[in-house]
C-alpha positions as CSV (number, residue, x, y, z in Angstrom):
1,M,72.5,133.7,68.9
2,A,71.8,135.5,71.8
3,T,69.4,138.6,72.8
4,V,68.6,140.8,75.4
5,V,65.1,141.4,76.5
6,K,63.3,143.9,78.9
7,R,62.2,141.8,81.9
8,G,59.9,143.4,84.5
9,N,63.0,145.7,86.2
10,G,65.6,144.2,85.2
11,Y,67.1,142.8,81.6
12,A,67.7,138.7,80.4
13,V,69.8,137.4,78.0
14,V,68.2,134.2,75.7
15,Y,69.9,131.9,74.1
16,R,69.4,128.1,73.9
17,L,72.0,125.6,74.8
18,A,73.5,122.6,72.7
19,R,70.6,120.1,71.7
20,Q,71.0,116.7,74.1
21,Q,70.3,113.4,73.1
22,G,66.3,112.9,72.6
23,E,65.7,116.4,72.5
24,A,64.4,118.3,69.5
25,A,66.0,121.6,70.2
26,G,68.5,122.7,73.2
27,K,67.0,123.9,76.6
28,Q,66.5,127.9,76.1
29,V,67.8,129.7,79.0
30,W,67.1,133.1,80.5
31,E,69.5,134.5,82.6
32,S,68.4,137.8,84.6
33,F,70.6,140.8,85.2
34,E,69.8,144.3,87.3
35,E,71.4,146.4,84.8
36,E,71.9,146.4,80.6
37,S,75.4,146.9,80.6
38,E,75.6,143.6,82.1
39,A,73.2,142.0,80.4
40,N,75.0,143.0,77.1
41,L,78.1,142.0,78.4
42,R,76.3,138.7,79.5
43,K,75.4,138.1,75.9
44,L,78.8,139.4,74.2
45,A,80.7,136.4,76.2
46,V,77.9,133.9,75.0
47,E,78.3,134.7,71.5
48,A,82.0,134.5,71.6
49,L,81.6,130.9,73.4
50,I,79.0,130.0,70.4
51,L,81.6,131.1,67.8
52,Q,84.6,129.5,69.2
53,G,82.6,126.0,69.1
54,R,82.0,125.7,72.7
55,T,79.6,124.3,74.9
56,L,77.6,126.6,76.7
57,A,76.7,125.6,80.2
58,H,74.3,126.7,82.7
59,S,74.4,125.5,86.1
60,E,71.8,126.2,88.6
61,L,74.2,124.7,91.4
62,T,75.2,127.2,94.1
63,F,78.7,127.7,94.8
64,K,78.3,125.6,98.4
65,E,76.1,122.6,96.7
66,F,78.7,122.4,94.1
67,I,81.5,122.0,96.7
68,E,79.7,119.8,99.3
69,N,78.0,117.4,96.6
70,K,80.8,117.1,93.7
71,F,84.1,119.1,94.3
72,I,84.6,117.3,97.6
73,P,83.1,114.0,96.6
74,V,85.1,113.8,93.7
75,Y,88.1,115.4,93.6
76,A,89.3,116.2,97.5
77,K,88.4,113.2,97.9
78,K,91.4,111.5,95.8
79,K,93.5,114.1,95.8
80,W,93.6,116.0,99.3
81,K,95.2,114.3,102.5
82,Y,93.8,114.7,106.0
83,T,95.6,117.9,107.1
84,T,94.7,119.3,103.9
85,Y,91.2,118.6,104.4
86,D,91.1,120.9,107.6
87,T,93.2,123.8,105.9
88,N,91.1,124.2,102.6
89,M,87.8,123.6,104.3
90,G,88.4,126.1,106.9
91,V,89.6,128.7,104.0
92,I,86.3,127.7,102.2
93,R,83.8,128.0,105.1
94,N,85.3,131.3,106.9
95,H,86.6,133.0,103.4
96,L,84.5,131.9,100.3
97,Y,80.8,131.0,101.6
98,P,80.1,134.3,103.2
99,T,80.5,135.8,99.8
100,F,79.9,133.0,97.1
101,G,78.4,130.5,99.0
102,D,74.5,131.1,98.1
103,L,75.3,132.3,94.7
104,K,74.7,130.2,91.9
105,L,78.5,129.7,89.6
106,R,76.7,130.9,86.6
107,K,76.5,134.2,88.5
108,I,79.4,134.5,89.5
109,T,81.0,137.2,87.8
110,P,84.6,138.7,87.0
111,F,83.7,141.4,88.8
112,I,82.4,139.8,92.2
113,V,85.6,137.8,91.7
114,E,88.1,141.1,91.6
115,S,86.2,143.0,93.9
116,F,86.5,140.5,96.6
117,F,90.1,139.5,96.4
118,S,90.8,143.2,95.8
119,T,89.6,143.9,99.5
120,L,90.8,140.5,101.2
121,T,94.0,141.5,102.6
122,A,92.2,144.8,104.2
123,K,89.8,142.2,106.2
124,K,90.1,142.0,109.9
125,I,90.8,138.4,111.6
126,S,88.5,137.8,114.7
127,S,90.3,136.9,117.7
128,R,89.1,134.6,120.7
129,N,90.5,137.6,123.0
130,K,87.2,139.6,123.3
131,E,89.0,143.0,125.1
132,L,90.6,143.4,121.8
133,G,89.1,146.1,119.6
134,E,88.6,146.4,116.0
135,D,91.6,148.6,115.6
136,D,93.7,145.9,117.1
137,L,92.9,142.9,114.9
138,R,95.4,141.9,112.2
139,C,94.5,141.8,108.9
140,I,94.5,139.5,106.4
141,S,98.3,138.2,105.4
142,G,99.3,138.4,101.8
143,R,100.4,134.7,102.2
144,T,96.8,133.5,103.6
145,A,95.2,136.0,100.9
146,N,97.1,134.1,97.9
147,Y,96.3,130.6,99.6
148,I,92.4,131.3,99.2
149,Y,92.9,132.6,95.7
150,A,94.4,128.8,95.3
151,V,92.0,127.1,96.5
152,F,89.2,129.0,94.8
153,K,90.8,129.4,91.8
154,S,91.1,125.2,91.4
155,I,87.8,125.0,92.7
156,M,86.6,127.2,89.8
157,S,88.7,125.5,86.8
158,K,87.0,121.9,88.1
159,A,83.5,123.7,87.6
160,V,84.7,125.1,83.5
161,K,86.4,121.5,83.1
162,W,83.0,119.4,84.6
163,N,80.9,121.7,81.8
164,E,78.8,123.3,85.1
165,I,80.1,126.7,83.6
166,G,81.4,127.7,80.5
167,E,84.6,129.8,81.8
168,S,86.1,130.5,85.0
169,P,85.6,133.8,86.2
170,V,88.9,134.1,88.0
171,T,90.4,136.6,85.5
172,C,92.8,138.9,87.9
173,D,95.9,138.7,89.3
174,K,97.0,137.1,93.0
175,P,95.8,139.5,95.6
176,A,99.4,140.2,96.8
177,P,102.9,139.4,96.0
178,D,104.6,136.2,95.9
179,Y,105.4,135.4,99.3
180,E,109.0,134.3,100.1
181,A,109.4,132.7,103.4
182,E,112.5,133.6,105.6
183,Q,114.7,130.6,106.5
184,R,113.8,129.8,110.2
185,D,116.9,130.0,112.8
186,A,118.8,126.3,113.1
187,W,121.3,125.5,115.7
188,A,124.7,124.4,113.9
189,P,125.5,120.7,114.1
190,E,128.1,121.2,116.7
191,E,125.7,123.1,119.1
192,F,123.8,119.5,119.6
193,D,126.7,117.8,121.5
194,L,125.9,120.7,123.9
195,V,122.1,119.9,123.6
196,L,121.9,116.2,123.7
197,A,124.1,116.6,127.2
198,N,121.7,118.7,128.6
199,I,118.7,117.6,128.4
200,E,117.4,115.5,131.3
201,H,114.2,114.5,130.2
202,E,114.6,111.1,128.7
203,L,111.5,111.2,125.9
204,L,112.5,114.3,124.6
205,H,116.3,113.4,124.3
206,L,115.1,110.2,122.1
207,A,113.2,112.6,120.4
208,V,115.9,115.3,119.5
209,H,118.4,112.6,119.0
210,F,116.2,110.7,116.7
211,A,115.1,114.4,114.8
212,F,119.0,114.9,114.3
213,K,120.3,111.2,113.7
214,T,117.5,110.0,111.4
215,S,116.1,113.4,110.1
216,M,112.8,112.1,111.0
217,R,109.7,114.5,111.1
218,V,107.8,114.8,114.6
219,G,105.0,113.2,113.3
220,E,107.1,110.4,112.2
221,I,109.0,110.2,115.8
222,A,105.9,110.3,117.3
223,G,104.9,106.8,115.4
224,I,107.7,104.6,115.6
225,T,106.4,101.3,116.7
226,W,109.0,98.7,118.4
227,D,108.1,96.3,115.0
228,C,109.9,98.7,112.5
229,I,113.7,98.8,114.2
230,D,116.1,96.3,113.7
231,F,118.7,96.3,116.3
232,E,120.8,93.9,114.5
233,Q,121.5,96.0,111.6
234,C,120.9,99.2,113.2
235,S,117.8,100.2,111.2
236,I,114.3,101.7,111.3
237,L,111.2,101.2,108.6
238,I,109.9,104.6,108.3
239,N,106.3,103.7,106.8
240,K,103.9,105.7,108.8
241,Q,103.2,109.4,110.7
242,M,101.1,110.3,114.0
243,Q,98.5,113.1,113.5
244,R,95.5,115.1,115.1
245,V,93.4,115.3,112.1
246,S,89.0,116.4,112.4
247,R,86.7,113.7,111.8
248,A,85.1,115.2,109.7
249,S,88.1,115.0,107.1
250,I,88.5,110.8,107.6
251,K,84.5,110.4,107.0
252,S,85.1,112.8,103.7
253,L,87.9,111.7,102.5
254,S,89.6,107.9,102.0
255,E,89.9,105.9,105.0
256,K,92.5,103.6,103.3
257,F,95.5,104.9,104.8
258,V,94.4,104.9,108.6
259,I,96.1,102.1,110.1
260,E,94.3,102.7,113.9
261,E,92.6,105.8,115.9
262,L,94.5,106.4,119.4
263,P,93.1,107.0,122.4
264,T,94.2,110.4,123.7
265,E,93.1,113.4,125.7
266,C,93.9,117.1,124.0
267,I,96.9,118.5,125.3
268,H,94.8,122.5,124.3
269,S,93.5,123.3,127.7
270,R,90.8,126.0,126.0
271,K,90.0,123.3,123.3
272,K,89.0,120.6,125.1
273,G,86.0,120.4,123.0
274,M,88.6,119.0,120.2
275,E,87.9,115.8,121.6
276,K,84.6,115.4,120.1
277,E,85.9,116.7,116.5
278,T,89.3,115.6,116.6
279,V,91.0,112.3,116.6
280,V,94.7,111.3,116.9
281,I,95.4,108.5,114.2
282,L,98.4,106.3,113.0
283,K,98.5,107.1,109.4
284,T,100.1,104.7,106.3
285,Y,102.1,106.3,103.9
286,P,100.8,106.0,100.2
287,K,102.7,103.7,97.8
288,N,106.2,105.4,96.6
289,S,105.8,108.4,99.1
290,H,107.7,109.3,102.2
291,A,108.6,105.5,103.1
292,R,111.9,104.3,103.5
293,T,114.6,102.8,105.5
294,V,117.0,104.5,107.5
295,L,120.5,103.5,109.7
296,F,120.8,105.2,113.3
297,S,124.0,105.1,115.0
298,Q,125.2,102.9,117.8
299,A,124.7,105.7,120.3
300,L,121.1,106.0,119.2
301,R,121.3,102.3,119.8
302,E,121.8,101.8,123.4
303,E,119.6,104.7,124.1
304,L,116.6,102.9,122.4
305,L,117.6,99.4,124.1
306,R,116.8,101.6,127.7
307,R,113.7,102.5,126.5
308,K,113.0,98.9,125.4
309,E,113.7,97.8,128.8
310,V,111.5,100.6,130.3
311,S,108.5,100.1,128.3
312,D,108.7,96.4,128.7
313,R,108.9,96.9,132.6
314,N,106.3,99.5,132.3
315,M,103.6,97.1,130.1
316,A,104.6,94.0,132.6
317,C,104.1,96.6,135.9
318,Y,100.3,97.6,134.2
319,G,99.2,94.4,133.1
320,D,95.6,94.7,131.2
321,K,95.3,97.9,132.0
322,Y,98.2,99.3,129.7
323,Q,97.2,101.4,127.1
324,N,99.9,101.1,124.5
325,K,99.2,97.9,122.5
326,R,100.3,98.8,119.6
327,G,103.7,99.0,120.6
328,L,105.0,102.5,120.0
329,V,108.2,103.8,121.3
330,F,107.4,106.8,122.9
331,S,104.4,106.7,125.1
332,F,103.0,107.4,129.2
333,D,104.2,104.8,131.9
334,D,101.1,103.6,131.6
335,G,100.8,103.4,127.5
336,R,98.6,106.4,127.2
337,T,99.5,108.2,123.7
338,I,101.7,111.0,123.7
339,E,101.2,113.2,120.3
340,P,103.8,114.8,118.1
341,K,102.3,118.3,119.8
342,R,103.0,117.1,123.0
343,I,107.2,116.6,122.1
344,T,107.2,120.1,120.6
345,R,105.8,121.4,123.9
346,W,108.3,119.6,126.1
347,F,110.8,121.2,123.4
348,E,109.5,124.3,123.6
349,H,109.7,124.0,127.8
350,W,112.9,123.3,127.7
351,Q,114.2,125.8,125.6
352,E,112.7,128.5,127.8
353,H,114.2,127.1,130.9
354,E,117.5,125.2,129.9
355,G,118.1,126.4,126.5
356,A,118.4,129.8,127.4
357,K,121.1,129.3,130.2
358,L,123.2,127.5,127.4
359,G,123.1,131.1,124.7
360,L,121.5,128.7,122.2
361,G,118.7,130.9,119.8
362,R,115.2,129.7,120.1
363,V,114.2,127.1,117.3
364,V,111.5,125.2,116.4
365,F,111.3,121.2,116.8
366,H,111.4,121.3,112.6
367,S,114.3,122.6,112.6
368,I,116.7,120.0,113.4
369,R,115.3,118.2,110.7
370,S,116.9,120.9,108.9
371,T,119.9,121.1,110.5
372,S,120.1,117.3,110.0
373,T,119.8,117.7,106.5
374,S,122.3,120.5,105.4
375,Y,124.9,118.6,108.0
376,K,124.3,115.4,105.8
377,L,124.8,117.3,102.5
378,A,127.9,118.7,103.3
379,L,129.2,115.2,105.1
380,S,127.9,113.1,102.0
381,G,130.5,115.9,99.2
382,G,126.8,117.0,98.0
383,D,125.5,113.5,97.2
384,I,121.6,115.0,97.3
385,K,120.0,111.7,96.2
386,A,121.5,109.7,99.1
387,V,120.3,112.7,101.5
388,Q,116.9,112.4,100.1
389,D,116.6,109.1,100.3
390,D,117.6,109.4,104.0
391,T,115.7,112.7,104.6
392,G,112.3,111.3,102.7
393,H,111.8,114.6,100.9
394,K,110.0,114.1,97.2
395,T,111.9,116.2,95.3
396,A,115.9,117.0,95.1
397,Q,115.0,120.6,94.7
398,M,113.4,120.4,98.8
399,V,116.8,119.0,100.3
400,T,118.9,122.4,98.3
401,E,116.9,124.8,98.1
402,V,114.0,124.2,101.1
403,Y,115.9,122.7,104.0
404,G,120.0,122.8,103.0
405,R,121.6,125.7,104.6
406,T,125.3,126.7,105.3
407,F,126.7,127.3,109.2
408,L,129.0,130.3,109.3
409,S,131.6,127.9,110.7
410,R,131.3,125.5,107.4
411,K,132.2,129.2,105.7
412,R,134.4,129.5,107.7
413,E,136.2,126.2,107.0
414,L,135.4,126.4,103.4
415,A,137.2,129.9,103.0
416,Q,140.0,128.8,104.5
417,K,140.3,125.3,102.0
418,F,140.0,127.4,99.2
419,D,142.4,129.5,100.4
420,D,145.0,126.7,101.1
421,A,144.0,125.0,98.1
422,F,144.3,128.2,95.2
423,Y,147.2,130.8,97.1
424,G,149.4,127.6,99.1
425,E,152.1,129.3,100.7
426,K,153.0,132.1,97.6
427,A,152.4,135.3,97.8
428,V,150.1,137.6,95.4
429,P,151.6,140.6,94.7
430,P,150.1,143.8,94.9
431,P,149.3,145.4,91.2
432,A,152.5,147.9,90.2
433,I,152.4,151.6,91.0
434,V,153.6,153.9,87.9
435,E,154.4,157.2,88.5
436,V,153.4,159.6,86.1
437,P,155.5,163.3,85.6
438,P,153.7,166.1,86.8
439,T,152.8,168.6,83.8
440,K,154.0,172.5,83.4
441,E,151.1,173.7,84.7
442,E,151.0,171.1,87.8
443,T,153.0,171.4,90.8
444,P,154.6,168.3,92.3
445,P,153.4,167.2,95.9
446,P,155.1,167.2,98.7
447,Q,157.3,164.5,99.3
448,T,156.6,162.6,102.7
449,E,158.9,159.2,103.6
450,A,157.5,156.4,102.6
451,P,156.9,154.0,104.8
452,P,159.1,150.6,105.3
453,P,158.3,148.6,103.1
454,Q,156.7,145.1,104.2
455,T,158.8,141.9,104.3
456,G,157.8,138.9,101.9
457,T,156.3,137.2,104.8
458,A,154.0,140.2,106.0
459,Q,152.9,141.3,102.9
460,E,151.7,137.6,102.2
461,K,149.8,137.4,105.7
462,T,147.8,140.8,104.6
463,T,147.1,139.8,101.6
464,K,145.9,136.4,102.3
465,E,143.5,137.7,105.1
466,H,142.0,140.0,102.9
467,N,141.5,137.8,100.4
468,R,139.8,135.3,102.9
469,E,138.1,137.8,103.9
470,L,136.7,139.1,100.5
471,L,135.8,135.4,99.7
472,V,133.5,134.8,102.7
473,E,131.9,138.1,101.9
474,L,131.3,136.9,98.4
475,L,130.0,133.4,99.3
476,T,127.6,134.9,102.2
477,K,126.0,137.5,99.7
478,D,125.6,134.7,96.5
479,P,124.1,131.1,98.9
480,E,123.8,129.8,95.2
481,M,127.4,129.8,94.8
482,L,127.9,128.8,98.0
483,N,126.6,125.7,97.7
484,K,128.4,125.0,94.7
485,V,131.4,125.4,96.4
486,L,130.8,123.7,99.4
487,C,129.9,120.6,97.9
488,A,133.2,120.3,95.4
489,A,135.6,121.2,98.4
490,F,134.0,118.3,100.8
491,A,133.9,115.8,97.4
492,H,137.2,116.3,96.5
493,N,138.0,116.5,100.7
494,A,136.8,113.1,101.2
């Protein structure tokens, strides 16, 4: 079935591929190896595949050729989003091409793969700061290493499926333990009165108000247009978002979701060249994806009406020079586009100068969406589907496990409700004390004066406080039980 032949200074495994239509016999293949042991291992693998009745593959494509000529045009074009393309191609170019790029697919062995991933977390990450020495550079994190592993495994799985190779060389485990992301810090719902009362920047105030009331993403907020707002019904149709993506991603993937390329300047002072490589787009959502209609409050309606007056005034003032032809809610006075990164920068600047004076913790803009989701989950009495429809999360699990959180004020309120509902006005008697008479060998301890017995009211108060402390401690240690009890309590209250 397969033989090992001495060939010059090395060895070759010789076998035949399955006969194709129009061929008298299958194509003969010679695979070269430097060591006889490697050739013998390959011989055993080939014979095992033949015995299993599997088709032998013998691709002449290199890893890089497979990526650029088959994987991207056929698979990534349908499955990847623009931001996914930018992230994954960064992984491929920076980490996979240097090791595997020029290797033929059939030459990528499990040993090469395992050797690569076994040392990946020790690899240093280059820095733009030229003053940093080798010892000052950070290593690749376990989370990043696992992402590189997932991308590579997906590529090799497609090579097997498309009959480029017989089996995947990815036989090793992930290079690092699964990463458990820590929950971001977030403001409590009651803190937003203080926040909104102290933001003087009109556009930032509107963006924060939008994020808290409607649970919108910052890209969705930046992409709001006036034609999607219904002032009579107090509703907004969320059917697009704004993103900065690479021009290469648009060229390589489908352009059907791009509504328009928007003129803007890159806000990164050290990355002015990015304006040639990247572009800000308005992107529509695929059917049955994140598109949804959300209701907003009367307070937000009045703020939007004021913004509409300012926008109309600016349009009349600038005339033909007004750049906001799409009708974006968020734009500069002359109509220039305000991209999502600009809003997050404003938010960071406000926290640094004003939020610190108010005693507020530092949070990222996206955490407002998390607070909003948790608040709606509590107010709805645990109606996950209603909250999911409002926030646009793909699954209910994202609502409860990723974005759902419980704040200290809610824990205290829940503990008090539980205490009042279960214990009421009744006192819980302490356990009875049984006196055991001493034996003959034992000497009775000296008698001490017993403290005066507590009255019924004092004893009841002490017991209730103790039970409340135990309940808070239990619910703090068990978030799953906390979410269930919280939903049940608010549902009963409603």
